[in-house]
N, C-alpha and C positions, 0 to 999 in steps of 0.2 A: 504494500500500500504506500502511496506517495506520502512523504513525511508530513507535509502540510495538511493533507487530507486526514491523516491519522491524528494529528494534533487537534484539528477542529472536531473530529468525531469524539475524541477523548474528553474535550471540554464540554460537549453537550451531554455526555454520559455522566460527567462529574457534577454538572449543575443539578440542583434540586431546590425545592422551596424549603430553605433552612428554617427549622422551627426552634432551634436552641443555639444561640450564638455564644462564643467564648467571650465573656466580658473583659477578659484581661488582654486580649489581642487587638491591636489597632492596625488598620490598613495604612501602609506607608503613604505619605503624601503624594509621591510621584505615581504610585499605583492608582490611587483613587482619582487623581487628576486625569489619568488616562480613561478611566471609566466615565467620568464626566464629559470628556472630549468625545467619546463614542455617542453620547446623547446629543451633545451640541452639534456634531457633524452629521447627524442623521438626516435622511430625506424627509420631506413633508409635502403634502399636496400643494401644488403651485409654488413650492419653495418658500412658503410664508412663515415657517418656524413659529407656529402659534403656541409657544410654550415658555415656561420658566421653571428652573430647578431650584428648589429650596433645600439646603442641606442643614438639617436640624441637629446641631450638636449641643444646644442648650439643654442642660439637665432640667431646668425649670419648665421650659416649654414642652419637653418630652413628658414630664409628669402631668402637665395640663392636657396633653393629647391622649394620654393613657386611658382614661375612663370613657372617652368618646371614639376610640379607635380599636374596637375589640379584635380585629384581625391583625393589628399592628403591635399588640402588646408585647409579644416575644421579641420583636425587633426593637421596640422602644426601650426595652429593659436590658438588651444585651448587644445589639448590633454596633459595630464600630462607627458606622455612618448611617444616618437615616435620611432618606430623600422623599420629599413631596414634590410631585410634578404637577404644575398648574397648567391649565388650558386657558387660552384667551377667549373672552366672551364676544358677543355679537358686535359690540361697539368697536372692536378692533378688527374683526374678521369680515365685516361687511365690505362689499366690493368698492365702496367709495369712502372707506375709513382713512383716517390719518395714518394709522399704523401700516396699512397695506401700501399706501403711497410712500411711506418712509422706507419700507423694505425694497420697493421697486426702484426708487430714486437714490436713496442714500446707501443701501447695502448692495443691491445688484448693479446700480449705476446705469439704469435704463435711460434712454433718451425720452423726451416727451412723446414722440411719435410711437415708440415701442411701448411705453407705459400706457398710452391710450388704447392701443390694440390689445394689450394684455388685459386691461380692465374690462374691455368689452367682452372678451372671452370668459373672464372670471365672473362677470355679472350673469352671463348666459348660463354658466355652470351652476351658479347659486339659484337662479330663478327657475330654469327649465330642466337642467340635468339632474341634480340631486335634490332639488326643491328644498333648499335649506332655509328659505325665508318664511316658511309657514309657521314658525314659532321660534322663540329664543332657545328652546331646548334642542331643536334639531341642529342648529348651527353650532351650539356648544358641544354637542355630542360629536359632530364632525371634527371639531378642533381636538377633542379628546382622543379621537382615533389616531390622530397624528402623534400624540404623546406616547401611544403604545408602541409605535415604531422606535422612538427613542429609547423607551424602556427596554424593549427586546434587545436592542444593540448593547445597552449597558449591562444587561444580564449576561449576554454572551461574552462580551469582552472581560467582564469580571471572572467568569468561569475559566477563560483562557489564561488569566493571570493568577489562577488558584484562589480566587476570592469567592466566598459563598454569598448567596443573596436570597431574598424572599420578596416576590412581587405581592402587593397587597391591595385588595378591593374591599376588605372587611371593615367598612366604616360608613357612617351616614354623613354626606357632604355638608349639610346645612350647619350643624354645630361646629364643624372644623373650619368652615369658611368664616363663621362668625368669630371664632377664637383668633384666627389669623388676622382678621380685620381689627378686632379689639386690641390686639397686640401691636397694631400698626405695621404689620408685615406685608399685607397685600391691600390693594385697592379693589374692593369687591365689585366695582363697576367694570373692571377690566379683566379680572382673573377669578377662576374658581378651581377647586381641587379636582384633579382628574384621577390620579392613581398614586400609590406610594411604593416604596421599596426599602428594605433593610439590606445593608452590606456589611460583611464581616467574615469571621471564620467559625466554622462549625465547632460546637462543643462535644458533639458525638456524631457517629456515623448514622446515616438514614436508617430508620427501623425497617423500611421495606425497599426492595429493589425497584429501580426505575422500570415502569411498564409503559408501553405504547402499542397501539394497534399495528398490525403488519402493514408494510408499505403497500401491498396489493389492495388493501381495504381503504386506503385514503388517497392513493395516487392513481389517476386515470390518464393514460396517454391517448391523445386524439391525433391520428395521423391521416 
């Protein structure tokens, strides 16, 4: 087997949703920065990067998150690094928003003509393609889908670096959004919690072997 292929395969077999982290082990700064880079450099629909990554190292904030994040409690209690990924709301992701124009002109460096053509296509996509303007939830859920691309890349890179992780959806967004707003961490008009993840080192080996359906049951070639 090709060395690189083997390395990637082993990383995917190594990765599991870590339920018990070693509280005494801290991820080296360089290693965790690479995990963050995997998220930052991830692709997103139209290249609009509708996300923000909060790294919660504050013991006080972790304690406040603990009772309202039931699926994150093991991570909050032991993970070296705890990440909350935010998704941008409609005010930022609408086709004529200031944020979209900022990305196109300041980040991508598009000319006015190219920006105009891009926005026409993006407006059509939102109105007719995915019908994202039928409610605030639809367009927020679309932005959240993009954050899962970043999350997946972070989990994979972590595994390749020998770092354990646990993706987390076990929480109710409203009280967490309120807590982050009350703490002055987010502007609730622009951001909402999408997903969380703990990163660190396992305190014990997984209790059960990794299981997946056979390739023939989930992969279909159409020739």
